[in-house]
TIFIKE-258136 format. One record per residue (C-alpha): residue number from 1; x, y, z; residue in one letter. Coordinates in nm, 4 decimals. Layout:
REM TIFIKE-258136
<NUM,<X,Y,Z>,'A'>
...
REM end
This chain:
REM TIFIKE-258136
<1,<-8.4456,-16.7084,4.2493>,'X'>
<2,<-8.3842,-16.4018,4.0290>,'X'>
<3,<-8.0480,-16.2877,3.9032>,'X'>
<4,<-7.9488,-15.9352,3.8038>,'X'>
<5,<-7.9441,-15.8670,3.4322>,'X'>
<6,<-7.6067,-15.9105,3.2729>,'X'>
<7,<-7.6689,-15.6113,3.0364>,'X'>
<8,<-7.4969,-15.2917,3.1533>,'X'>
<9,<-7.7193,-15.0024,3.2487>,'X'>
<10,<-7.7159,-14.7078,3.0010>,'X'>
<11,<-7.4827,-14.4311,3.1149>,'X'>
<12,<-7.6511,-14.1013,3.1888>,'X'>
<13,<-7.4635,-13.7902,3.0648>,'X'>
<14,<-7.3057,-13.5993,3.3426>,'X'>
<15,<-7.5211,-13.2894,3.4063>,'X'>
<16,<-7.2217,-13.0803,3.5042>,'X'>
<17,<-7.0445,-13.1716,3.1823>,'X'>
<18,<-7.3446,-13.0614,2.9747>,'X'>
<19,<-7.3578,-12.7294,3.1568>,'X'>
<20,<-6.9867,-12.6740,3.1054>,'X'>
<21,<-7.0184,-12.7431,2.7305>,'X'>
<22,<-7.3143,-12.5040,2.7040>,'X'>
<23,<-7.1236,-12.2287,2.8818>,'X'>
<24,<-6.8224,-12.2865,2.6557>,'X'>
<25,<-7.0392,-12.2568,2.3425>,'X'>
<26,<-7.1960,-11.9330,2.4700>,'X'>
<27,<-6.8528,-11.7872,2.5459>,'X'>
<28,<-6.7273,-11.8809,2.1992>,'X'>
<29,<-7.0270,-11.7154,2.0309>,'X'>
<30,<-6.9840,-11.4018,2.2433>,'X'>
<31,<-6.6117,-11.3928,2.1634>,'X'>
<32,<-6.6756,-11.4160,1.7896>,'X'>
<33,<-6.9371,-11.1390,1.8091>,'X'>
<34,<-6.7100,-10.9065,2.0080>,'X'>
<35,<-6.4122,-10.9777,1.7840>,'X'>
<36,<-6.6139,-10.9210,1.4679>,'X'>
<37,<-6.7513,-10.5973,1.6041>,'X'>
<38,<-6.4017,-10.4795,1.6910>,'X'>
<39,<-6.2730,-10.5543,1.3430>,'X'>
<40,<-6.5609,-10.3679,1.1826>,'X'>
<41,<-6.5201,-10.0719,1.4157>,'X'>
<42,<-6.1460,-10.0432,1.3600>,'X'>
<43,<-6.1713,-10.0813,0.9849>,'X'>
<44,<-5.9594,-10.3932,0.9503>,'X'>
<45,<-5.9758,-10.7535,0.8549>,'X'>
<46,<-6.1754,-10.9512,0.5993>,'X'>
<47,<-6.4975,-10.9147,0.7982>,'X'>
<48,<-6.5200,-10.5496,0.7048>,'X'>
<49,<-6.4802,-10.6320,0.3372>,'X'>
<50,<-6.7559,-10.8920,0.3618>,'X'>
<51,<-7.0005,-10.6601,0.5375>,'X'>
<52,<-6.9075,-10.3697,0.3077>,'X'>
<53,<-7.0263,-10.5538,-0.0034>,'X'>
<54,<-7.3220,-10.3691,-0.1525>,'X'>
<55,<-7.2749,-10.0651,0.0743>,'X'>
<56,<-7.2169,-9.7220,-0.0837>,'X'>
<57,<-6.8568,-9.6039,-0.0706>,'X'>
<58,<-6.8238,-9.2761,0.1209>,'X'>
<59,<-6.7107,-8.9832,-0.0926>,'X'>
<60,<-6.3620,-8.8838,0.0251>,'X'>
<61,<-6.2979,-8.5369,0.1609>,'X'>
<62,<-6.0579,-8.2951,-0.0061>,'X'>
<63,<-5.7919,-8.0603,0.1218>,'X'>
<64,<-5.9355,-7.7046,0.1115>,'X'>
<65,<-5.6761,-7.5850,-0.1407>,'X'>
<66,<-5.7590,-7.8771,-0.3709>,'X'>
<67,<-6.1326,-7.8036,-0.3475>,'X'>
<68,<-6.0811,-7.4335,-0.4260>,'X'>
<69,<-5.8497,-7.5142,-0.7183>,'X'>
<70,<-6.1071,-7.7482,-0.8704>,'X'>
<71,<-6.3825,-7.4892,-0.8185>,'X'>
<72,<-6.1675,-7.2350,-1.0061>,'X'>
<73,<-6.1332,-7.4841,-1.2915>,'X'>
<74,<-6.5115,-7.5273,-1.3067>,'X'>
<75,<-6.5692,-7.1499,-1.3082>,'X'>
<76,<-6.2562,-7.0003,-1.4682>,'X'>
<77,<-6.4104,-6.6554,-1.5171>,'X'>
<78,<-6.4678,-6.6036,-1.1456>,'X'>
<79,<-6.2492,-6.4914,-0.8602>,'X'>
<80,<-6.2676,-6.7652,-0.5956>,'X'>
<81,<-6.2160,-6.6760,-0.2304>,'X'>
<82,<-6.3344,-6.7653,0.1183>,'X'>
<83,<-6.4494,-6.5687,0.4221>,'X'>
<84,<-6.4573,-6.6593,0.7917>,'X'>
<85,<-6.7666,-6.4990,0.9451>,'X'>
<86,<-6.7499,-6.7358,1.2435>,'X'>
<87,<-6.4656,-6.9398,1.3980>,'X'>
<88,<-6.6225,-7.2688,1.2861>,'X'>
<89,<-6.7535,-7.1502,0.9491>,'X'>
<90,<-6.5858,-7.0854,0.6144>,'X'>
<91,<-6.7990,-6.9295,0.3403>,'X'>
<92,<-6.7240,-6.9622,-0.0312>,'X'>
<93,<-6.7387,-6.6540,-0.2550>,'X'>
<94,<-6.7190,-6.6550,-0.6336>,'X'>
<95,<-6.7290,-6.3194,-0.8118>,'X'>
<96,<-6.7620,-6.2877,-1.1879>,'X'>
<97,<-6.7416,-5.9308,-1.3164>,'X'>
<98,<-6.7906,-6.0177,-1.6833>,'X'>
<99,<-7.1435,-5.9078,-1.7702>,'X'>
<100,<-7.1631,-6.1326,-2.0760>,'X'>
<101,<-7.0933,-6.4537,-1.8833>,'X'>
<102,<-7.4140,-6.6477,-1.8157>,'X'>
<103,<-7.4975,-6.7505,-1.4567>,'X'>
<104,<-7.4033,-7.1002,-1.3554>,'X'>
<105,<-7.6470,-7.3800,-1.4287>,'X'>
<106,<-7.7869,-7.5858,-1.1413>,'X'>
<107,<-7.5658,-7.8730,-1.2622>,'X'>
<108,<-7.2521,-7.6580,-1.2321>,'X'>
<109,<-7.3713,-7.5252,-0.8969>,'X'>
<110,<-7.4130,-7.8811,-0.7689>,'X'>
<111,<-7.0545,-7.9653,-0.8641>,'X'>
<112,<-6.9191,-7.6527,-0.6945>,'X'>
<113,<-7.1260,-7.7093,-0.3813>,'X'>
<114,<-7.0036,-8.0687,-0.3671>,'X'>
<115,<-6.6384,-7.9624,-0.3912>,'X'>
<116,<-6.6857,-7.6857,-0.1346>,'X'>
<117,<-6.8472,-7.9198,0.1189>,'X'>
<118,<-6.5839,-8.1882,0.0651>,'X'>
<119,<-6.3096,-7.9310,0.1238>,'X'>
<120,<-6.4692,-7.8021,0.4445>,'X'>
<121,<-6.6340,-8.1204,0.5643>,'X'>
<122,<-6.6380,-8.0431,0.9376>,'X'>
<123,<-6.8870,-7.7562,0.9135>,'X'>
<124,<-7.2508,-7.7927,1.0235>,'X'>
<125,<-7.3576,-7.5327,0.7662>,'X'>
<126,<-7.2228,-7.4126,0.4306>,'X'>
<127,<-7.2831,-7.0804,0.2532>,'X'>
<128,<-7.1708,-6.9978,-0.0989>,'X'>
<129,<-7.2294,-6.6562,-0.2561>,'X'>
<130,<-7.2040,-6.6429,-0.6371>,'X'>
<131,<-7.1768,-6.2739,-0.7300>,'X'>
<132,<-7.2157,-6.0933,-1.0643>,'X'>
<133,<-7.1347,-5.7285,-0.9809>,'X'>
<134,<-7.1670,-5.6001,-1.3385>,'X'>
<135,<-7.5208,-5.7376,-1.3591>,'X'>
<136,<-7.6048,-5.6397,-0.9968>,'X'>
<137,<-7.7117,-5.9967,-0.9212>,'X'>
<138,<-7.6033,-6.2721,-0.6869>,'X'>
<139,<-7.7157,-6.6163,-0.5809>,'X'>
<140,<-7.6671,-6.7368,-0.2248>,'X'>
<141,<-7.6610,-7.1122,-0.1580>,'X'>
<142,<-7.7056,-7.2255,0.2019>,'X'>
<143,<-7.6721,-7.5985,0.2733>,'X'>
<144,<-7.8455,-7.6839,0.6014>,'X'>
<145,<-7.8873,-8.0194,0.7770>,'X'>
<146,<-8.1834,-8.1322,0.5668>,'X'>
<147,<-8.2347,-7.8504,0.3154>,'X'>
<148,<-8.0637,-7.6387,0.0524>,'X'>
<149,<-8.1729,-7.2759,0.0327>,'X'>
<150,<-8.1134,-7.1030,-0.2997>,'X'>
<151,<-8.1652,-6.7265,-0.2824>,'X'>
<152,<-8.1406,-6.5258,-0.6048>,'X'>
<153,<-8.1077,-6.1492,-0.5548>,'X'>
<154,<-8.1275,-5.8726,-0.8160>,'X'>
<155,<-8.0096,-5.5430,-0.6678>,'X'>
<156,<-8.0995,-5.3532,-0.9857>,'X'>
<157,<-8.4681,-5.4473,-0.9850>,'X'>
<158,<-8.4927,-5.5167,-0.6104>,'X'>
<159,<-8.6258,-5.8653,-0.6841>,'X'>
<160,<-8.5644,-6.1732,-0.4733>,'X'>
<161,<-8.6422,-6.5376,-0.5400>,'X'>
<162,<-8.6007,-6.7814,-0.2516>,'X'>
<163,<-8.6432,-7.1567,-0.3033>,'X'>
<164,<-8.5941,-7.4341,-0.0476>,'X'>
<165,<-8.4954,-7.7828,-0.1699>,'X'>
<166,<-8.5404,-8.0832,0.0608>,'X'>
<167,<-8.1958,-8.2343,0.0098>,'X'>
<168,<-7.9295,-8.3023,0.2777>,'X'>
<169,<-7.5589,-8.2234,0.2297>,'X'>
<170,<-7.4597,-8.5884,0.1752>,'X'>
<171,<-7.6897,-8.6098,-0.1275>,'X'>
<172,<-7.5607,-8.2821,-0.2699>,'X'>
<173,<-7.2046,-8.4147,-0.2416>,'X'>
<174,<-7.2990,-8.7459,-0.4034>,'X'>
<175,<-7.4819,-8.5780,-0.6915>,'X'>
<176,<-7.1910,-8.3450,-0.7529>,'X'>
<177,<-6.9505,-8.6379,-0.7740>,'X'>
<178,<-7.1757,-8.8462,-0.9986>,'X'>
<179,<-7.2736,-8.5595,-1.2305>,'X'>
<180,<-7.6230,-8.5161,-1.0905>,'X'>
<181,<-7.8229,-8.2051,-1.0147>,'X'>
<182,<-7.9625,-8.0888,-0.6808>,'X'>
<183,<-8.2963,-8.0046,-0.8447>,'X'>
<184,<-8.3658,-8.3441,-1.0031>,'X'>
<185,<-8.6506,-8.5214,-0.8237>,'X'>
<186,<-8.6059,-8.2980,-0.5188>,'X'>
<187,<-8.9174,-8.1593,-0.3459>,'X'>
<188,<-8.9014,-7.7812,-0.3372>,'X'>
<189,<-9.1114,-7.4911,-0.2152>,'X'>
<190,<-9.0735,-7.1126,-0.2051>,'X'>
<191,<-8.9225,-6.9577,0.1032>,'X'>
<192,<-9.1540,-6.7301,0.2977>,'X'>
<193,<-9.1049,-6.4333,0.5248>,'X'>
<194,<-8.7930,-6.2172,0.5482>,'X'>
<195,<-8.4818,-6.3303,0.3689>,'X'>
<196,<-8.2426,-6.5157,0.6025>,'X'>
<197,<-7.9438,-6.3641,0.7773>,'X'>
<198,<-8.0184,-6.0065,0.6820>,'X'>
<199,<-8.0015,-6.0599,0.3050>,'X'>
<200,<-8.1871,-5.8003,0.1019>,'X'>
<201,<-8.2592,-5.7578,-0.2679>,'X'>
<202,<-8.1716,-5.3876,-0.2426>,'X'>
<203,<-7.9103,-5.2326,-0.0278>,'X'>
REM end
C-alpha cells in the first residue's frame, strides 16, 4: 500500500498576480518618463539641471533700446538708427560722417551684429548698413538663415565686393558675445550675379 508524500507541494506563483505586477511596473516607468518630460519642457525641477549639465547656455536676448545703446558705445562716432522696411523687419543703420575714422574691423562688426540680432531676436532676417558718406562707401551686412552676406560698396569708384560666409545667426551671436570673429574658420566664397535687393555700387 502506498501513502501520499508528507512533503507539501511547491506553490506555483499566481499567473494573474505576475501580470498585475508587470503592468504596475510598466505604468510606473511610463509615469516617470512623462513626469520627467513635463519637468524638462516646463523648465522646472532638478531634472532640468541634471540634463542641462554640459549643454551650452543660450545667449539671452536684449531689449532693443539696450542693444542700440551698446552698439552706440561700440561705435561712438556713428549715428545709430533703425528703419522698418517691412512690418516684421527692423534694419540697423550706422552712419559715420568723419572721413578720418577707419571702417570697422570684422571683430567690431561681429559684436555689433550680435547685439543687433539679440535686440531684434524675432526676425527671420537681419540687415545692417554701415555708411561712410564722406568717403562715399558703405558696407551692408545681411544675416540669413545659414549665411552672412557682406557687401562692400564704393560709390566713388563704382566698385562692389560681395562675400558670402557660411555661418548661421546663432553662431554670429555666440562669437559676438565671446569676442570671436565671423570670419575665423568660416567657409566663404564671392557672391555672383546682380547685387541683392537692388543694391548698386553707383547710384
